[in-house]
C-alpha positions as CSV (number, residue, x, y, z in Angstrom):
1,X,108.0,123.5,80.5
2,X,106.2,120.7,78.8
3,X,108.6,120.8,75.8
4,X,111.6,120.8,78.2
5,X,110.2,117.7,80.0
6,X,109.5,115.9,76.7
7,X,113.0,116.6,75.4
8,X,114.4,115.4,78.6
9,X,112.4,112.2,78.4
10,X,113.3,111.6,74.8
11,X,117.0,111.8,75.6
12,X,116.5,109.6,78.7
13,X,114.5,107.0,76.8
14,X,117.1,106.6,74.1
15,X,120.3,106.8,76.1
16,X,119.3,105.0,79.3
17,X,116.5,102.7,78.3
18,X,118.8,99.7,78.8
19,X,119.3,100.7,82.4
20,X,115.6,101.0,83.1
21,X,114.1,98.3,80.9
22,X,116.6,95.5,81.6
23,X,116.8,95.6,85.4
24,X,115.0,92.7,87.0
25,X,113.1,89.8,85.4
26,X,113.9,89.1,81.8
27,X,110.4,89.9,80.6
28,X,111.2,93.6,81.2
29,X,114.1,93.5,78.7
30,X,113.9,94.1,75.0
31,X,115.1,91.4,72.7
32,X,117.6,93.7,71.1
33,X,120.0,96.2,72.7
34,X,117.5,97.5,75.2
35,X,117.5,101.0,73.8
36,X,114.1,102.3,72.7
37,X,113.4,105.4,70.7
38,X,110.1,107.2,70.9
39,X,108.4,107.9,67.6
40,X,105.4,110.1,68.0
41,X,102.5,108.3,69.7
42,X,103.7,104.8,69.0
43,X,103.8,103.9,72.7
44,X,100.4,105.3,73.4
45,X,99.1,103.3,70.4
46,X,100.5,100.2,72.0
47,X,98.1,100.6,74.9
48,X,95.2,100.2,72.4
49,X,96.3,96.8,71.4
50,X,94.0,95.1,73.9
51,X,91.1,97.2,72.8
52,X,91.8,96.4,69.1
53,X,92.0,92.7,70.0
54,X,88.8,92.7,71.9
55,X,87.0,94.6,69.2
56,X,86.9,91.3,67.3
57,X,85.0,89.6,70.2
58,X,83.0,92.3,71.9
59,X,79.5,93.1,71.2
60,X,79.6,96.6,69.7
61,X,75.9,97.1,70.3
62,X,76.5,96.9,74.1
63,X,79.6,99.0,74.0
64,X,77.7,101.8,72.4
65,X,75.5,101.8,75.5
66,X,78.3,102.2,78.0
67,X,77.3,105.0,80.4
68,X,74.1,105.5,78.5
69,X,70.6,104.7,79.6
70,X,66.9,105.0,78.8
71,X,65.9,108.6,79.4
72,X,62.5,107.4,80.6
73,X,64.0,105.1,83.3
74,X,66.1,105.8,86.4
75,X,69.7,104.8,85.8
76,X,71.6,102.6,88.2
77,X,74.7,104.4,89.6
78,X,77.8,102.3,89.0
79,X,81.4,102.9,90.2
80,X,84.4,102.5,87.8
81,X,87.5,101.5,89.7
82,X,90.6,103.3,88.5
83,X,93.4,101.7,90.4
84,X,95.0,103.6,93.3
85,X,92.2,106.1,93.4
86,X,90.4,105.1,96.7
87,X,88.6,102.3,94.9
88,X,88.7,99.8,97.7
89,X,87.4,102.3,100.2
90,X,84.4,103.1,98.0
91,X,83.7,99.4,97.2
92,X,83.8,98.5,100.9
93,X,81.6,101.4,101.9
94,X,79.0,100.5,99.2
95,X,79.0,96.8,100.1
96,X,77.7,97.7,103.6
97,X,74.5,98.9,101.9
98,X,74.2,96.1,99.4
99,X,75.8,97.8,96.4
100,X,78.3,95.6,94.5
101,X,80.8,97.8,92.8
102,X,84.2,97.2,91.3
103,X,85.8,94.0,92.7
104,X,82.4,93.0,94.2
105,X,80.6,93.1,90.9
106,X,79.7,89.9,88.9
107,X,81.2,90.0,85.4
108,X,80.3,87.8,82.5
109,X,83.0,85.1,82.0
110,X,85.9,86.5,79.9
111,X,89.6,86.2,79.8
112,X,92.0,89.1,80.6
113,X,95.3,89.3,82.3
114,X,94.2,92.1,84.7
115,X,91.5,91.9,87.3
116,X,88.2,92.7,85.4
117,X,87.4,95.5,87.9
118,X,90.8,97.1,87.0
119,X,90.1,97.2,83.3
120,X,88.7,100.2,81.4
121,X,85.1,99.2,80.6
122,X,85.8,99.7,76.8
123,X,88.4,96.9,77.0
124,X,85.9,94.3,78.3
125,X,84.6,91.8,75.8
126,X,81.3,92.0,77.6
127,X,80.9,95.2,79.6
128,X,77.4,94.3,81.0
129,X,77.9,95.7,84.5
130,X,78.5,99.2,83.0
131,X,75.7,99.2,80.4
132,X,72.6,101.3,80.9
133,X,74.1,102.9,84.0
134,X,75.4,106.2,85.2
135,X,79.1,105.8,85.7
136,X,81.3,107.7,88.2
137,X,85.0,107.4,89.1
138,X,87.7,109.1,91.2
139,X,90.6,110.8,89.5
140,X,94.0,111.7,90.9
141,X,97.1,113.6,90.0
142,X,99.4,111.2,88.1
143,X,102.4,111.9,90.4
144,X,100.4,111.1,93.5
145,X,99.0,108.0,91.8
146,X,102.4,106.7,90.9
147,X,103.8,107.4,94.4
148,X,100.8,105.6,95.9
149,X,101.4,102.6,93.8
150,X,105.0,102.4,95.1
151,X,104.1,102.6,98.8
152,X,101.2,100.2,98.2
153,X,103.7,97.6,96.9
154,X,106.2,98.4,99.6
155,X,103.5,97.7,102.2
156,X,102.9,94.3,100.7
157,X,100.0,95.2,98.3
158,X,96.8,93.4,99.1
159,X,98.8,91.1,101.4
160,X,99.6,94.0,103.6
161,X,95.9,94.4,104.3
162,X,95.0,90.8,105.2
163,X,93.6,89.8,101.8
164,X,96.3,87.2,101.0
165,X,97.0,86.1,104.5
166,X,98.1,82.6,103.5
167,X,100.9,83.7,101.1
168,X,104.5,83.8,102.2
169,X,105.4,87.2,103.9
170,X,107.4,88.5,101.0
171,X,105.5,87.2,98.0
172,X,104.5,90.7,96.8
173,X,108.2,91.7,96.8
174,X,109.0,88.5,94.8
175,X,106.3,89.3,92.2
176,X,107.0,93.0,91.8
177,X,110.8,93.0,92.5
178,X,110.3,96.3,94.3
179,X,113.2,95.4,96.6
180,X,115.7,95.3,93.7
181,X,116.7,98.7,95.2
182,X,116.6,99.9,98.8
183,X,113.0,100.1,100.1
184,X,111.6,103.6,100.8
185,X,114.7,105.3,99.3
186,X,114.8,108.0,96.7
187,X,116.7,105.7,94.5
188,X,114.2,102.9,95.0
189,X,111.3,105.1,94.3
190,X,112.7,106.4,91.0
191,X,114.3,103.2,89.7
192,X,111.2,101.1,90.3
193,X,108.8,103.7,89.0
194,X,110.9,104.2,85.8
195,X,110.9,100.4,85.2
196,X,107.2,100.1,85.7
197,X,106.4,103.0,83.4
198,X,108.8,101.6,80.8
199,X,107.0,98.3,80.8
200,X,103.7,100.0,80.0
201,X,105.3,102.2,77.3
202,X,106.9,99.1,75.7
203,X,103.4,97.7,75.2
204,X,103.0,95.7,78.5
205,X,99.9,97.7,79.4
206,X,98.7,95.0,81.8
207,X,101.8,95.3,84.0
208,X,101.1,95.4,87.8
209,X,97.4,94.4,87.2
210,X,96.8,97.5,85.0
211,X,97.7,99.9,87.9
212,X,99.7,102.1,85.5
213,X,97.1,102.6,82.7
214,X,96.3,106.2,82.1
215,X,93.1,107.4,83.7
216,X,92.0,108.8,80.4
217,X,91.7,105.2,79.1
218,X,88.8,104.6,81.6
219,X,87.0,107.8,80.8
220,X,87.0,108.4,77.1
221,X,86.8,106.3,73.9
222,X,87.8,108.5,70.9
223,X,85.6,111.6,71.4
224,X,83.0,110.2,73.8
225,X,83.2,110.5,77.5
226,X,81.1,107.8,79.2
227,X,82.0,108.5,82.8
228,X,80.1,111.6,83.6
229,X,80.8,112.1,87.3
230,X,84.5,112.5,88.1
231,X,85.5,113.1,91.7
232,X,88.9,114.4,92.6
233,X,90.5,112.4,95.3
234,X,91.6,115.4,97.3
235,X,87.9,116.4,97.6
236,X,86.9,113.1,99.2
237,X,84.9,112.3,101.2
238,X,82.7,115.4,100.8
239,X,82.3,115.2,97.0
240,X,81.5,111.5,97.1
241,X,78.9,111.9,99.9
242,X,77.3,114.8,98.1
243,X,77.0,112.7,94.9
244,X,75.5,109.8,96.8
245,X,73.0,112.2,98.5
246,X,72.0,113.7,95.2
247,X,71.3,110.2,93.8
248,X,69.4,108.9,96.8
249,X,72.2,106.4,97.6
250,X,72.8,105.8,101.4
251,X,76.5,105.0,100.9
252,X,78.8,107.4,102.7
253,X,82.6,107.6,103.1
254,X,84.4,108.5,106.3
255,X,87.8,110.2,106.5
256,X,89.7,106.9,106.8
257,X,90.6,104.9,103.6
258,X,91.3,101.3,102.9
259,X,94.8,100.6,101.5
260,X,96.1,103.9,102.8
261,X,99.9,103.8,102.9
262,X,100.6,107.4,103.7
263,X,102.9,106.5,106.6
264,X,104.7,103.6,104.9
265,X,107.7,105.6,103.6
266,X,107.8,108.7,105.8
267,X,111.1,109.9,104.5
268,X,110.1,110.2,100.8
269,X,107.3,112.0,99.0
270,X,106.2,112.5,95.4
271,X,108.5,115.5,95.4
272,X,111.4,113.0,95.3
273,X,110.6,111.9,91.7
274,X,113.6,113.0,89.8
275,X,113.8,114.8,86.4
276,X,113.8,111.6,84.4
277,X,110.9,110.0,86.3
278,X,108.8,113.2,85.9
279,X,109.6,113.3,82.2
280,X,108.3,109.7,81.8
281,X,105.2,110.5,83.9
282,X,104.5,113.6,81.9
283,X,104.8,111.7,78.6
284,X,102.8,108.6,79.5
285,X,100.0,110.5,81.3
286,X,100.0,113.6,79.1
287,X,96.3,113.0,78.1
288,X,95.5,112.9,81.8
289,X,97.2,116.2,82.3
290,X,95.5,117.7,79.3
291,X,92.0,116.4,79.7
292,X,91.7,116.3,83.5
293,X,93.3,119.7,84.3
294,X,96.2,118.4,86.4
295,X,99.3,120.6,86.5
296,X,102.8,119.4,85.8
297,X,104.9,120.4,88.8
């Protein structure tokens, strides 16, 4: 099945890339004909461009200590926010007890095109908040994550939850161009998702505030896994609350989540991703499927 999906994607990428890559703003379009051929892991290597760039600036001594601590001292528990994996709910719950995680953390000054809390710790020039700490994160099936991103943008993104109240009502649509196709339609879901995935695969890994980066990018660096505790989103809140109890942390999650858009597009689901979209998801997130034991469906 994996081979069939990959072959389907290779054909789709070569024959129809101009249709996906060049719909919308000009920065989604290639400078040539618009067609793009996949050659081995070239596109996955593109996603390491930022890491290679920041290697020149970052303090390797500190990066070696990511997720590591002094065995003789109690480690601070720190949350790593993988976008669209219940991160806002966890951050808001922790803030009530004085824990500043993710968006609420104070990061050393550094320049990146994505929000610092959305970047994999290994990409940060100075990863101080994650050093000498026990790291945990939430993981999610790539199809569900991509579908959640679509409904999140349809609902207005952060604006839909009162965080950008002073912006014009449709600013998130203008920025994302999600309404280039009918909203909450099968066509809109597939066309938008294909364009977003294509932008990442063409090297624009920071598209949509890094929401489309593979989850594996946050968890591993070469052969080292620095996030030890991985919670599956479908097992929340029980798994989260059990982890907090085991660490003596009073933070607890309820059943309700921040930024939950489950009712935004009631007539479509992740099952409406078509063959081409699934092939792209399978290809871009194949390390997530392999390393995190998600099934391709």
